[in-house]
N, C-alpha and C positions, 0 to 999 in steps of 0.2 A: 287459942290464937290471940295474940295481942292486937290492940286496936290499930296500930300502925300497919301491920301486915294485912289485917282485914280490910283496911281502907285501900291499900294498894291492890289487893285482890278484886275489890269492888270496881275500882277504876279500870282494871284490865278487862273484867267481864263487860263493863259498859262500853269499852272500846271495841269489842267484837262486832256489834251491829254497825258501828261507825266504819270499821274496816270493810265490812260487807258493802256498806253504802258507797264507799270510795271505789270499790272494785266492781260494783254492780254493772256499770256500762261495759266492762270487759266480758262479763258473763251473759249480758243481754244486749248485744250490739244494736238491736232494734229499738232500744230505749231512745226517747226523743231528745235527750239532753244530758246534762251532767257537766261537771267542771272540765273534764277532759275534752268533751265535744266542743265546749265553748272555747277552749284554748286552741283546738284544731282549726276553728274558724279564723283565727288570727294568723295561721300559717306557722311554720316552724320557728322562724326568726321572731315574729311578733309574740308567739307564745313564750319563747325563752326570755325575751325582754320583759314581758309582763310578769313572769314568775320571778325573775331577778329583782325587779323593782319592788314587787310585793315582799320578797324575803328581806330586802334592805329596809323596807318600812317596818316589818315585824322586828327586825334587829333593833331599830331605833326605839320602837315601842317597848320592847323588853328592857332596853337600857333605862328608859324612864320608869318602868315599873320597879326595876331593881333599885333605882335611886330612891323611889318612894319608900321602899322597905328599909333602905339604908339610912334614910333621913329620920325615920321615927325611932324613938328610944327602944332599945332592945326589949324592955318589959312590955311594950305595946305591940311588938311584932308577932304576927301569927304564923310567919314562915321566914325562912332564911332568904335574904335578898337574891342569892344566886338561883333559888328555886324557880324563878320566872323563866329561866332559859329552857325549861321543859316544853315551852311553846313550840320548840323546833323538833320535838320528838313525835313524828307522824306515825300512825294515826292517833296515838295516845293523847296528843295535845288537845284534840277536840273535847275530850272529857276533862283533862287536867286544867284547861283554860278556866272552867267554872270555879275550880278550887283556887287558882291563882288570883282571879278577880275577887273572890270572896276574902281571901287572905289579905290582899292589898287594901280593899275597902274597909275591912274590919280593923286592920292595923291603923289606918288613917283615922278612923272613928275613935279608936282607943287613944291615939295620940292627941286628938282634939280635946279630950277631957282635961289634959294638963298643959297643953301648948297653945298659948294665945294666938300664935300665927295661923291656926286653923279655925279660930272662933267664928269667922265670917262665913264659913262653908256650911251649907245646909244639906249637902249630899257629898258622898265620897265615892260615887261611881258604881254602886251596886246595881242600880236599875239599868243604866246604859251598858255596863259591862256584861251583866247576865243577858241583856238583850242581844248584844252582838254574838255572844257565845251560843245562845239558843238558835239564833237565825243562821249561824254558820252551819249548824247541824242540819237544820231544815234545808239549807241550800244544797245538800247532797242529793235531795230528791231530784231525779232526772226528768223534770218537766217544768212547766211555767211557774208552779209554786216554788220550786227550788230556785229558779232564776230570780224570782221576785224576792225571796228571802235573802239571797246573796246580795242583791241590790240594796235591800234595806239594812243589811248588816253593816255596810260601809259607813253610813252616817252615824249609826250607834257607836261604831268603833272610833270614829273621828271625835265624836262628842266625849266619849270616855277618855280618849287620849288627851284631849284639850283639858279636861278636868284634872287628870293626873299631872300634866305639866304645870297647871296653875297651883295645885297643891305643893308640888316640888318647889316651885318658885317661892311660895309663901313660907315653906319650911326652911329653905335656904336663907331667905331674908331674915327670918326669925332667929336662925342660928347665928347669923352675922350680928344682929342686934344684941344678942345675948353675950357675944364675945367682946363687944365694944364696951 
């Protein structure tokens, strides 16, 4: 089996417990929490609005991640820019997000070796990115620990997104300087 197929198979296998975690509240209605119970507390309209706002934010985040990969030189890219859109493929995305974050961070780190625009960066988001990825999986636990993890995932996500936007701005400014 070639390496690419083996990696896809591993991701699918790792997605199975995530899918179970998402479905757990349906199999065990006595569970004290979970993302669906939290959405229920907002009512149907509030839940729909929150989900739509969240999806819009994920769209904008993916667009910025795609820009990061597009702005680095092809030789530094660890993944194709369009690969970030796998974040919308539920429940596979819970596992794939780790790979997306690693690919973007590693690509930016590689680009920094030859691109002066990134020389001031000491981090390329591996810690905050992996932090929100891990916390989002823990957030599937239908209890206080899961709720706390979901709450903590948001600041990690925001910090990561801010770093990505700063890196994109630096890369875009550097590309403009190079063309002048």
